[in-house]
C-alpha positions in Angstrom: 101.7 49.5 61.1 103.6 49.8 58.2 105.5 46.7 57.5 105.7 43.3 55.6 102.8 41.2 57.1 100.7 38.2 56.5 96.6 38.0 56.4 94.6 35.2 57.0 91.1 35.1 56.0 88.4 32.6 56.6 85.1 33.2 55.1 84.4 36.9 55.3 86.3 37.3 58.5 90.1 38.1 59.2 91.4 35.9 61.5 95.0 36.7 61.9 97.6 39.7 60.8 101.3 38.7 61.6 104.5 40.6 60.8 106.4 38.4 58.0 109.7 40.0 58.2 112.2 39.0 55.4 109.1 38.0 53.4 109.0 39.0 49.8 107.4 42.3 49.1 106.2 44.4 46.2 105.2 47.7 46.2 101.7 46.7 46.7 100.0 48.4 50.2 97.3 46.6 52.1 94.6 49.4 53.4 91.3 48.8 55.2 88.4 49.2 52.7 87.4 52.6 52.7 84.5 54.0 54.6 82.1 56.8 53.1 79.6 58.5 55.4 78.6 61.3 53.0 77.7 60.3 49.4 74.3 61.2 47.3 75.0 58.8 44.4 77.2 57.7 41.3 77.1 56.1 37.5 74.2 58.3 37.1 71.8 57.5 39.8 70.8 59.5 43.0 70.0 57.7 46.2 66.8 59.5 46.2 65.7 57.9 42.9 64.1 55.1 45.0 65.8 52.6 42.5 66.8 49.7 44.1 68.5 48.1 41.2 70.5 51.4 40.4 71.0 52.0 44.3 73.0 48.6 43.8 74.7 50.1 40.6 76.2 52.8 42.7 77.4 50.4 45.4 79.2 48.4 42.8 80.9 51.2 41.6 82.1 52.8 44.5 83.3 48.9 45.8 85.3 48.6 42.6 87.0 51.9 43.6 87.6 50.8 47.4 84.6 51.7 49.3 83.6 48.9 51.1 81.1 50.1 53.5 79.0 53.5 52.7 76.1 55.3 54.0 73.3 56.6 51.6 73.2 60.4 51.9 69.7 62.3 51.1 69.5 65.6 50.1 66.9 67.7 50.9 63.2 66.9 49.6 59.6 67.0 50.5 59.0 65.2 53.6 56.9 62.6 51.8 59.5 62.1 49.2 62.0 61.8 51.8 60.2 59.0 53.9 59.6 56.9 50.5 63.6 57.4 50.0 64.2 56.4 53.7 61.5 53.2 53.4 63.5 51.8 50.2 67.2 52.5 51.5 66.7 51.1 54.7 65.7 47.5 53.2 68.8 47.8 51.9 70.5 48.9 54.8 69.3 46.1 57.0 70.4 43.7 54.4 73.7 44.9 54.9 74.3 46.4 51.7 74.4 49.8 53.0 75.8 50.8 56.7 73.4 53.5 57.3 71.1 56.4 55.7 72.0 60.0 56.2 69.6 62.9 55.8 71.4 66.0 54.5 68.5 68.3 55.0 65.6 69.5 55.2 66.5 70.7 58.5 68.9 73.1 57.0 69.7 77.0 57.3 68.6 78.6 53.9 71.5 81.1 54.3 74.0 78.3 54.2 71.8 75.9 51.8 74.5 75.3 49.5 72.5 73.4 46.6 69.3 72.4 48.5 66.0 73.9 47.5 65.0 76.8 49.9 61.5 76.4 49.4 61.8 72.6 50.6 63.6 73.5 54.1 62.0 72.8 57.1 62.5 73.5 61.2 62.5 70.0 62.9 59.5 69.7 64.4 58.6 66.5 66.7 56.2 65.6 63.8 58.8 65.8 61.3 61.6 64.3 63.2 59.1 61.6 64.3 58.1 60.7 60.5 61.8 60.4 59.4 62.6 58.3 61.9 59.6 55.9 61.5 60.2 55.8 57.6 64.0 54.8 58.2 63.1 52.0 60.7 66.2 51.9 62.7 68.9 52.2 60.2 69.1 56.4 60.4 72.6 57.0 61.3 73.1 60.5 61.0 71.4 63.7 60.5 72.8 67.0 59.3 71.3 69.8 61.1 71.5 73.6 61.5 71.1 74.5 65.2 69.8 77.8 64.8 66.3 76.5 63.3 63.4 76.3 65.8 63.4 73.3 67.5 66.6 72.2 66.6 67.7 71.3 70.3 64.7 69.1 71.0 65.5 67.3 67.6 69.1 67.1 68.6 67.9 65.3 71.7 65.4 63.1 69.9 67.6 62.1 67.3 70.3 61.4 69.7 67.6 59.0 71.7 67.1 56.9 68.4 71.0 56.6 68.0 71.4 58.8 65.4 74.6 61.0 65.2 73.8 64.4 64.6 75.9 66.4 62.3 76.5 70.3 62.4 76.0 71.6 58.9 74.6 74.0 56.4 74.7 76.4 59.2 75.0 80.3 59.3 75.8 80.2 63.2 78.6 81.2 65.0 81.2 80.2 67.7 78.9 80.5 70.7 76.2 78.4 69.5 78.4 75.7 68.0 79.7 75.3 71.0 76.2 74.8 72.6 75.4 72.3 70.2 78.3 70.3 70.3 77.5 70.0 74.1 74.1 69.1 73.2 75.2 66.0 71.3 76.6 66.9 67.8 79.4 64.7 67.0 80.3 65.6 63.1 81.0 68.6 61.1 79.5 68.1 58.0 81.9 69.1 54.8 83.8 71.2 57.2 84.1 75.2 55.7 81.5 74.3 53.1 78.1 75.4 53.8 79.1 77.5 57.0 80.5 80.7 57.9 84.3 81.5 57.3 86.8 81.8 59.8 87.3 85.6 60.9 90.1 86.8 63.1 87.6 88.8 65.4 84.2 87.0 64.9 86.0 83.1 64.3 82.4 81.6 63.5 82.2 77.6 63.6 85.2 76.4 62.1 87.7 76.7 64.7 85.3 75.4 67.4 84.6 72.4 65.4 88.6 71.9 65.1 89.4 72.3 68.6 86.9 70.0 70.1 87.9 66.6 70.6 84.6 65.2 70.7 83.7 66.2 66.8 84.9 64.4 64.1 85.5 66.5 60.8 84.5 65.6 57.1 87.0 66.9 54.4 86.2 66.8 50.8 89.7 66.3 49.5 89.0 66.7 45.7 90.8 70.1 45.0 87.7 71.9 44.4 86.0 72.1 48.0 89.2 72.9 50.1 92.6 74.1 49.2 95.7 72.1 50.1 96.7 74.7 52.5 93.3 74.2 54.1 93.3 70.3 54.2 96.5 70.7 55.9 95.6 73.4 58.5 92.6 71.4 59.5 94.4 67.9 59.5 97.1 69.7 61.8 94.6 71.4 64.0 92.2 68.5 64.5 94.7 65.6 64.1 94.7 63.0 61.6 92.6 61.0 64.1 89.4 63.0 63.7 89.7 63.6 59.8 86.8 61.8 58.1 87.3 61.6 54.5 84.3 62.2 52.6 83.3 62.3 48.9 79.7 64.2 48.9 79.6 62.2 45.2 76.3 63.0 43.4 75.2 61.2 40.2 78.0 62.0 37.9 80.5 60.3 39.7 82.2 57.4 37.5 80.8 59.4 34.5 81.5 62.5 32.4 79.8 66.0 32.2 76.1 66.5 31.8 73.1 67.3 34.0 72.2 65.3 36.9 69.8 65.0 39.5 70.5 65.7 43.2 68.1 65.3 45.2 65.1 67.5 44.3 67.4 69.9 42.1 69.4 69.6 39.3 73.1 70.0 38.6 75.1 70.6 35.7 78.9 68.9 35.6 81.3 70.7 33.7 85.6 69.6 33.8 84.2 67.5 36.6 83.0 70.2 38.6 79.1 70.1 39.7 77.2 73.3 40.1 73.4 73.5 40.5 71.1 74.8 37.9 69.3 78.0 39.0 66.4 79.1 36.7 66.8 82.7 36.0 63.1 83.5 34.5 64.6 83.7 30.7 64.4 80.2 30.1 68.1 79.6 30.1 69.3 78.2 33.4 72.4 79.7 35.1 75.1 77.7 37.6 74.9 78.6 41.0 76.6 76.9 44.0 78.6 74.0 44.0 76.4 70.7 44.1 78.3 67.7 45.7 81.3 66.1 43.6 82.1 63.3 41.4 85.1 62.3 44.0 85.5 58.4 44.7 87.2 57.5 47.8 90.2 55.8 46.0 90.8 59.8 44.4 90.3 61.2 47.7 93.2 58.6 49.0 95.2 59.7 46.4 94.8 63.7 46.5 95.9 63.6 50.2 98.7 61.5 49.9 99.6 63.6 47.2 99.8 66.4 49.7 102.5 64.8 51.8 100.3 63.1 54.3 101.3 60.0 56.1 99.9 56.6 54.8 99.0 55.5 57.9 97.1 58.9 58.8 95.2 58.7 55.3 94.1 55.1 56.0 92.7 55.9 59.6 91.3 58.9 58.0 89.5 56.9 54.8 88.5 53.9 57.1 89.3 53.7 60.8 87.6 57.5 61.8 84.4 57.0 60.2 84.2 53.7 61.6 85.1 54.6 65.1 82.6 58.0 64.7 80.0 56.2 63.8 80.2 53.0 66.0 80.6 50.7 63.2 82.7 47.8 64.9 83.0 45.4 62.3 84.9 47.8 59.5 87.9 50.0 59.3 90.8 47.9 60.4 93.1 45.1 59.5 92.8 42.6 62.6 91.5 39.7 63.7 87.8 39.4 63.9 87.0 42.5 61.4 85.2 41.8 58.3 87.8 40.9 55.7 87.6 44.4 53.7 91.0 45.6 52.4 92.0 47.6 49.3 95.5 46.9 47.7 97.1 49.9 46.5 100.4 51.4 44.9 102.5 53.6 46.7 100.4 56.6 45.2 97.1 55.2 46.3 96.3 54.1 43.3 93.5 50.9 44.0 95.1 47.8 42.3 92.7 45.5 43.8 89.4 45.4 46.4 88.4 42.7 48.6 84.8 42.9 50.4 83.7 40.4 53.0 86.4 37.8 51.8 85.6 38.0 47.9 87.5 39.7 45.3 85.6 42.5 43.4 86.4 42.6 39.8 
């Protein structure tokens, strides 16, 4: 609904949202607090650092930019390191600081690995799946998985039984296996178009299947780098805005300037706001490789998509309501009675003016 309204809050909950016709209004919009379900860090901190104080700095930064709910995404690393990272982050998730944990690796296809270390990629054996689930202690919310890997079907079943959302991604497979993967329970497309086969008119690949299936929520990184405006519009038209999940895929450089930063087990260089993998070429001077995450914030993603002409209610859904629905987050994602009092006050272009989380203003 886009109309003058009065929002009543008691403690950390919204108690009423009522129309206020004729009320004095300015050009401020109230949107649900943003929900970022794919982000690796910010302000110089990678979520894989096992630095709890650093993680809290990332959360403070993200909240100041409107993200009141977020997952912590972990890039490919050794299984031992991932288990240590999950163990530390699971405590923050259990305390409500994080809404869940996301594994982007190590179960990825080497051909579509992007910025992930190929030497650390693994097939999802039952032993590895169980080790990661145990380390996460019930806080693993999503895992990105390439379905062509040995043991993928069994892994999907095991993750689903543990209440984990399986995301199709970093895969070199085509349309038919993508269909079977959705039938097996995959429900999210990890950063659609990126790290998967492109569309071809005779060999369509996974993208048309993911866009066409109403069971799948599609992540879009809307920073003007990962996807062109035409592709964003096409994706939203094909899937419908009710299936778009805005994500940042942000890495440690978010909120800072150019330089070298960690992304899981690899290093990335940010130049002009674009992060790329640092690749050793044997000469001692590293070269730049594939795009390695982003420096995006959810506030910037909202502004960007609004600038493409998208409807305000559609963008609010993509930034909050849709990720909440797809990931079963029942207390956030809407401005309605009973929901946590998370909201973002913006100008008409989406610029953040003020943020409320749990009924408290964030300075």
